[in-house]
N, C-alpha and C positions, 0 to 999 in steps of 0.2 A: 185803659179807658179811652175811647175815641171821643175827643171833645171838639176837634177842628178838622173838617173835611175841606180839602183844597181842590178846586176844579179849574184848570187852565182852559181858557177860551181864546180863539183867534178870530172870531167874527164869522166863522163859517158854520153852515148847518151841520157839517161833519163833526166838528168839535162839540157842538150843542147836542149832538146825539147822546152824549153821556149825561146830560142834565137830568132826565127823569130818574136814572139809576142813582146818581149822586144825591138828588133830593130825597129819594126814598131811603137811602142809607142814613142821611143826616137826620131825617125825621124819626126813623126807628131808633137810632142811637142817641137821640136828644143832643145832637152836635150842631155847632155853627157851620154853615156852608159859606166858605170863602171863595168868591169868584175872582179870578185873576186874568187880566188882559194886559200883555206886554205891548206898549205902544210901538208903532212902526218906527224903525231906526232911521236916522239920517244916514244917507249913503254918500260916499265920496268916490270920485274917479280914482282908479288905480294907475299910478304913473306908468306911462309907456304901454298901457293895455286898454282895451275897450271895456273891460269889466268894471264893476263898482264894488266897493267894500262897505258893508254895514258898519256903522260906528256905534259905540256904546252910549249913544245920545239919542234923544228924540226932541222934536219940536213941541212948543206949547200947544200947537194945533193938534198934533198927533196924540198928545196926552189927553186933551179935551175930548177928542173923538173916542178914545178908549174908555174914558169915564162915562160919556154919554151912552156908549154901547152897553156897558155893564149896568147902568141905571135902567135901561130898557129891559135887559134880561132879568134883573132883580124884581122888576114890576110884574112879571108873569104870574098868572094865577097859580101855576104849579108850585111857586115858592111862597105863597101868601102867608102860610103859618110858620115859616122858618125864620130863624135868626140869620140874616144874610149880610155879609160884609163884602166890600169891593176893594180890590188892590190893583194898582197900575205901576208896577216897578219898572225901572229902567231896562232897556234892551242890553244885550241880546236875549233871545227868548229863553233858552235853558237857564242861563244865569239869573234872569229876571224871575222865573218861576221858583228857582231854588231860594232866591232872596225872599220871595213872598212866603214860601213854606216856613222859612226861619222866622219871618216877621209875625206870622199868625200862630207859630208853634204847631204846625200841621201834624196830625197823627196819621192822616190818610190822604193820599193823592189819587184822585180819580180822573181818568182821561180816556179818550177814544183812540182807536187805531187809525191807520190810513186806509182801511178798507180792504177790498179784495182785488186780486189781479185777475187776468183772464182765466187762470186755472182755479179760481175760487179759493186761493190760498191766502191765509191771513198775513198781511204785510205790515210790519211795524214801521211807522214813519220815523225819520231820524230824530226828531224832537222827543217823541214818545220813547224811543229806544234809549236815548240818553238819560231821560228822567227816570225810567225804570231802573237803569243800572247805577245811577248816582244818588237817587233819593235816600235820605236818611230815615224816612218813615215808610210805612206800608204803602203799597201801590195797587190800585185796581185798574185793569185795562178792559174797557168795554168795546167789543167788536163793533166796527162801523156797520150801521144798518141793523144792529141788535134791537129787537123790539122788546123792551123791558116789560116783564109781567107785572100785574097789579101788586104782587107781593113776593117777597123772597121766602119761599117755604121750605126749600131743601138745599143744603150746602154739601157738596162732595169734597171730602178731604183725603187726598192720597197720602199714604205713608209708605216708608221703605224699611222701617225697623230701626232707623238711626235716631239719635238724640236730636239731630238737626231737623229732621222732618217732624218730629214730635213737638218742636218748639212752637209750631203753629196751632197746637191743640187748645192752648189757653185762649188764644184769640178767637178760634172757631167757636169755643164754648160761649165766650162773651157775646159774640155776634148772634149766635143762635138764640140765646136767652133773651137778648134785647129785641130781636125781630120776631120771636115766636116761631123760629124755624127749627127743623130737625137736621141732624148731621148724618151723613153716610160715610163711614170710614171704609177705605178700600186699599188693597195692596195687590201688586202684580208680582206673584212669586217668580223668582229667578232660578232657573235650573241650569247647572253647569253643562256645557256641551260635552265635556269628557270627565267622568268621575275620577277622583284621585286614586292612583294605583294602577290605572290602565296603561300598560306599556305601549300598546299599539293604538294610535288614534283610530276610533271607529270600530275597534275590534269588539263585536258583539253589542247588540242594542237591547238585550233583555233587561238591563238595569234601568232603562228609561222610565217605564211606568212606575217602578218603585220610587225612583227619585222624584218624579213629579208628584206622586201621592204624598211623599214626606214633606216636600216644599209647600204643598197646598195645606196640609194639616198644620204645619208650623205657622204659616201665614194666618190661618183662621184663628188659631189659638191666641196669637199676638193681637189680632184685631179685637177679639172678644174681650181680652184683658183691658185694652184701652177703652173699649166701649163701656165696660163696667165702671171704670173710673169716672167717665163722663156722666153716666146715669146717676152716680152718687152725688153729682153736682146739680141734678135736676134737668139735665139735657136729654132730649129724646134722640136716641141713636140707633142706627142699624149699622151692621158691619159685614163685609163680604170680601173674600179674596176673589179677584177677577182674572180673566184669561188675558194672555199677551195678545195685543192687537196686531193687525197686519202691519201697522206702522210702528211696531215695537211697544215699549212701555207707555209712551205718550199716547199712542193710538188706543191702547187698552184702557187708559184712564178716561179718554174722551168717549170711548164706546160705553164705558160704565156710567159716566155722567149723563150721557144721552138716554141710556136705558132707564136710569133712576129718575129721569126728568128733573135733574138738578138745575137750579136757577143761578148757582154761583159755584165756582171752583176755587178752593182756598188751599194754598200750599206755601211751604217755606223755600226761600231762595238758598243759594250756597253761601250767603253771607259776604263779608268783606275779606279781600285777600291782602297781601303785603303792600299793595299799592293803595290801600284804603278805597278800593273801587268795588262796587257791588258786582260780583261775578255770578252770572246766571248759569246754572247747570244746564246740560244739554236737554234734559227732559222739560225743565221749566221753560227754557227758550222755545222748544217745540210747541208746548201748550199755549204760550202767549201768541205764537204765530198762527196756530191752526184752530184754536178753540172758537166755537160759535156762541159761547156764553161768557159772561164776565169772569175774569181770572183775578183773584186777590192774591198778591205776593206778599207774604209776611216777612218783614225785615227782622232777622234775628239779632240779638244783642249779646254782648259779652262773650263768654266762653262758648255759647251756642253758635255764635257766628265765626268761631275760630280766631277771635281776637286775643292778643296777649293780655 
């Protein structure tokens, strides 16, 4: 159950761009919205260099400024009917946000990206990237400039047939039921370049259509089975295997989400590795960097995350 949503703000319109989406989630889920602003750090000259080093300290004036800023944000009409709390942890930023998440027992961290480059490619900022990889709770990244819709009506959930990807289905069902949204399950069938038993690479391609048809049939059967399980819980679900995109699996997922007019993309990360660090898979990473809609990354737990 999502009880606490955490929204980091830095005083910029860019960071505040996630406010409408975060407030909509908090309202629909009946959760508390926790606003966090890490005060500007005191900086000190680096000996022998012209650079300065931020310290894990802030002045009373900086903290007062952060508190005043959050008070103004909390007073917005957009948040009038929500339970809003304000947090101003000590710097540095990433450590401060992590401290705030622990303090309010955050279940979900919502934040915006750093926007687009000249190539219109989604670029994660360093703080966002660090928080996505290290957060102990679920994370939603809202693309900078994303114009949130009045309601979240359709959630796209990519699956790959693994227990790890299925770990997000419970969260998807919970969110869909709370928000009155439908789910769209999708899978991009993977076809081997060379079938087992072919001695000479590329020798004869008459096996390709049959292999594609088999992969497609298996993917659809798998999705239909998962959709049936969710419908038994009262969730409205559609399911469809989708084609590989020009940009590979991630491109296919984004094409499908766009075609289905999804308002949110929800998927599971690769969990924690031996270094206790959240390791993003290549597909998840590509989706976070290229998606034009909010991406919800579910943090798996226990055996699902590959933990001992």
